[in-house]
C-alpha positions as CSV (number, residue, x, y, z in Angstrom):
1,M,0.0,0.0,0.0
2,S,1.3,3.4,-0.9
3,K,2.6,5.6,1.9
4,T,1.6,9.2,2.1
5,I,4.6,11.5,2.7
6,L,4.4,15.0,4.0
7,I,7.2,17.3,3.1
8,T,7.2,20.5,5.1
9,G,9.3,23.3,3.7
10,A,8.6,21.8,0.3
11,N,9.4,25.2,-1.4
12,G,12.9,25.6,0.1
13,R,16.2,24.6,-1.5
14,I,16.2,21.1,-0.1
15,G,12.5,20.7,-0.3
16,S,12.5,21.6,-4.0
17,A,15.4,19.2,-4.7
18,L,13.7,16.3,-2.8
19,V,10.3,16.8,-4.6
20,A,12.2,16.8,-8.0
21,Y,14.1,13.7,-7.0
22,F,10.9,11.9,-6.0
23,D,9.3,12.9,-9.3
24,S,12.3,11.5,-11.2
25,I,12.3,8.0,-9.8
26,E,9.8,5.3,-9.5
27,N,8.5,5.5,-6.0
28,P,5.4,4.1,-4.2
29,Y,4.6,7.3,-2.3
30,T,1.8,9.9,-2.4
31,L,3.4,13.2,-1.7
32,R,1.7,16.0,0.3
33,L,3.8,19.2,0.0
34,A,3.5,21.9,2.8
35,D,4.7,25.4,2.9
36,L,3.5,28.9,3.8
37,E,2.4,29.4,0.1
38,M,1.4,26.6,-2.2
39,T,0.1,26.6,-5.7
40,E,1.1,23.0,-6.4
41,E,-1.9,20.6,-6.8
42,R,-0.3,18.3,-4.2
43,G,0.2,21.2,-1.9
44,V,-1.3,22.4,1.4
45,K,-0.6,25.7,3.2
46,V,1.0,25.1,6.6
47,D,2.4,27.5,9.1
48,V,4.6,25.3,11.5
49,T,4.2,27.9,14.3
50,D,0.5,27.2,14.4
51,F,-0.3,23.9,16.0
52,A,-3.8,23.5,14.3
53,S,-2.3,24.0,10.9
54,C,0.2,21.3,11.6
55,K,-2.3,18.8,12.9
56,S,-4.5,19.3,9.9
57,A,-1.7,18.7,7.5
58,C,-0.5,15.6,9.4
59,E,-4.0,13.8,9.2
60,G,-3.7,10.6,7.2
61,V,0.1,10.7,6.8
62,D,2.5,7.8,7.4
63,T,5.9,9.7,7.4
64,I,6.8,13.4,7.6
65,V,10.0,14.9,6.2
66,H,10.3,18.0,8.3
67,L,12.4,20.4,6.4
68,A,10.7,23.7,7.3
69,G,12.8,26.1,9.3
70,V,15.1,29.0,9.6
71,A,18.4,27.8,8.0
72,S,21.0,30.6,8.6
73,P,23.9,30.0,11.1
74,D,23.8,33.6,11.8
75,S,20.2,33.6,13.0
76,S,19.2,35.0,16.4
77,F,17.3,33.2,19.1
78,E,14.3,35.3,18.4
79,Q,14.4,34.1,14.8
80,V,14.9,30.3,15.5
81,L,12.6,30.1,18.4
82,P,9.1,30.2,16.7
83,I,10.1,28.1,13.7
84,N,13.0,25.7,14.6
85,I,11.9,25.0,18.2
86,V,8.2,25.6,18.6
87,G,7.6,24.5,15.0
88,T,9.5,21.2,15.4
89,Y,7.5,20.5,18.6
90,N,4.3,21.2,16.8
91,I,5.1,18.8,14.0
92,F,6.0,16.0,16.5
93,Q,3.2,16.7,18.8
94,A,0.7,16.7,15.9
95,S,2.2,13.4,14.7
96,A,1.7,11.8,18.1
97,E,-1.9,12.9,18.2
98,V,-2.9,11.8,14.7
99,G,-0.8,8.6,14.5
100,V,2.0,9.5,12.2
101,K,4.5,6.7,12.4
102,R,7.8,8.4,11.5
103,V,9.3,11.8,11.3
104,I,12.5,12.4,9.3
105,Y,14.0,15.6,11.0
106,A,16.3,18.0,9.1
107,S,18.9,18.6,11.6
108,S,22.2,20.2,10.7
109,A,26.0,19.8,11.0
110,Q,25.8,23.0,13.0
111,T,24.8,20.9,16.0
112,I,28.5,19.8,16.2
113,E,30.3,22.8,14.7
114,G,31.9,23.7,17.9
115,Y,34.3,20.7,17.7
116,P,37.8,21.7,16.3
117,L,38.0,21.2,12.6
118,D,40.6,18.5,13.0
119,I,38.1,16.2,14.8
120,Q,35.8,14.0,12.7
121,V,32.5,13.8,14.6
122,K,30.8,10.4,15.2
123,T,27.0,10.0,15.7
124,D,27.4,9.1,19.4
125,M,29.5,12.3,20.4
126,P,27.7,14.9,22.4
127,V,26.3,17.9,20.5
128,R,28.5,21.0,20.5
129,P,26.9,23.8,18.6
130,K,28.8,27.0,17.5
131,N,25.8,29.2,17.1
132,L,22.2,29.6,18.2
133,Y,20.9,28.1,14.9
134,G,22.9,25.0,15.9
135,V,21.3,25.1,19.4
136,S,17.8,25.2,17.9
137,K,18.7,22.1,15.8
138,A,20.2,20.3,18.8
139,C,16.9,21.1,20.6
140,G,15.0,19.5,17.6
141,E,17.0,16.3,17.9
142,A,16.2,16.2,21.7
143,I,12.4,16.6,20.7
144,A,12.8,13.8,18.2
145,A,14.3,11.5,20.8
146,Y,11.7,12.4,23.3
147,Y,8.8,11.5,20.9
148,A,10.5,8.4,19.7
149,Y,11.1,6.9,23.0
150,Q,8.0,8.3,25.0
151,K,5.3,8.8,22.4
152,N,5.9,6.1,19.9
153,V,6.8,8.3,16.9
154,E,9.9,6.9,15.2
155,A,12.4,9.6,14.3
156,V,15.6,10.0,12.2
157,A,17.6,13.2,12.6
158,I,19.8,13.9,9.6
159,R,22.6,16.2,10.2
160,I,22.8,17.9,6.9
161,G,26.1,19.3,5.9
162,A,26.8,22.1,3.3
163,F,24.0,21.5,0.8
164,E,25.4,23.3,-2.4
165,Y,25.1,23.0,-6.0
166,R,28.4,22.9,-8.0
167,H,27.4,25.6,-10.5
168,E,26.7,28.1,-7.6
169,W,30.2,28.0,-6.2
170,A,33.6,28.5,-8.0
171,K,35.3,27.1,-4.8
172,L,34.5,26.0,-1.2
173,N,36.6,26.6,1.8
174,A,38.1,23.6,3.6
175,R,35.3,23.2,6.1
176,D,32.6,23.3,3.5
177,L,34.5,20.8,1.4
178,S,34.7,18.4,4.2
179,A,31.0,18.9,5.1
180,W,29.5,19.0,1.6
181,I,26.4,17.1,0.7
182,E,25.5,16.7,-2.9
183,P,21.8,17.2,-3.4
184,K,21.2,13.8,-5.0
185,D,23.1,12.0,-2.2
186,L,21.0,13.8,0.4
187,C,17.8,12.8,-1.5
188,S,18.9,9.2,-1.6
189,L,19.7,9.1,2.1
190,I,16.2,10.6,2.9
191,V,14.5,7.9,0.8
192,N,16.5,5.3,2.7
193,T,15.4,6.7,6.1
194,I,11.8,6.4,5.1
195,E,12.1,2.6,4.6
196,V,14.6,1.4,7.2
197,D,13.4,-0.8,10.0
198,L,13.5,1.2,13.3
199,T,11.8,-1.3,15.5
200,D,14.7,-1.7,17.8
201,N,16.1,1.8,17.3
202,P,13.1,4.4,17.3
203,F,15.5,7.3,17.3
204,V,18.6,7.4,15.0
205,I,21.0,10.1,14.0
206,A,22.2,10.1,10.3
207,H,25.2,12.1,9.0
208,G,24.3,14.0,5.7
209,V,27.6,14.5,4.0
210,S,28.8,13.1,0.7
211,N,31.7,10.6,0.1
212,N,34.3,13.5,0.4
213,R,38.0,12.8,0.6
214,F,38.0,14.3,4.0
215,K,34.8,14.1,6.0
216,R,33.7,16.4,8.8
217,L,31.2,13.8,9.8
218,D,31.9,10.2,10.1
219,L,29.8,8.1,7.8
220,S,30.3,4.6,9.3
221,D,27.1,4.3,11.2
222,T,25.0,6.1,8.4
223,K,26.2,3.7,5.7
224,R,25.8,0.7,7.7
225,F,22.4,1.5,9.2
226,F,20.7,3.2,6.2
227,D,22.6,1.4,3.3
228,Y,23.7,5.0,2.4
229,D,25.9,4.9,-0.7
230,P,26.9,8.5,-1.4
231,K,28.3,8.9,-5.1
232,S,30.0,12.4,-4.8
233,D,33.3,13.7,-3.6
234,S,33.7,17.5,-3.1
235,F,37.4,17.2,-3.8
236,T,36.7,15.6,-7.1
237,T,33.8,17.9,-7.9
238,W,35.9,21.1,-7.2
239,D,39.1,19.7,-8.8
240,I,41.1,19.7,-5.6
241,D,44.2,17.7,-6.6
242,F,46.8,16.3,-4.2
243,I,50.5,15.8,-4.9
244,K,51.0,12.2,-5.4
245,E,54.7,11.8,-4.9
246,S,56.9,13.1,-2.1
247,K,60.2,14.6,-3.3
248,P,63.2,15.3,-1.2
249,K,64.6,18.9,-1.3
250,V,67.7,18.9,-3.4
């Protein structure tokens, strides 16, 4: 039987890429696309800061991909509070009340950005945000864990890295190269999180970066648990070459 998938923030950069990805592959899902403004025939208008709006959108849904939120690392607490924190609570609470089985939560690599750049972060390391946007996403992970273990709503939190298109950037800095997630890689990961068996692990953190030569986030758990097979490498995409031979100084 076809699952109904609600995608919040469907008009955003990631949401638009995900909808296009779903439409380009054979999939058994019925999509319900949610955002503040919607003209798409599959769309519904949803304000995640309004609980009634969230609950109405969640009716009859099997899985939610919750992408809606303020996405800037420079955001103030006043900006992230209503959307990233209250909005995330609203989606999970609505899910619990109407019987949504699973929520895929768009977390961020900013939850761990406070670690030194020479440390590769693993999924079981404590959060260490560097900004209040990261704090809001860490709060979202905690909300997801609460509803998974206490309210029977399975949850996957994907710590999304630097989601960028090649044609938009002539070059990336060292941090973004290590944290880059190619859009199709992220979309494939999201699809895998929809179908994975979470019976014994109702809350799981996934790392959303591509198969970069150097990785800010360790992919071992994500590859194993979600059968994630990223195809792209930022160092190849941006033609970052390495000296292949060591030569002594003459």
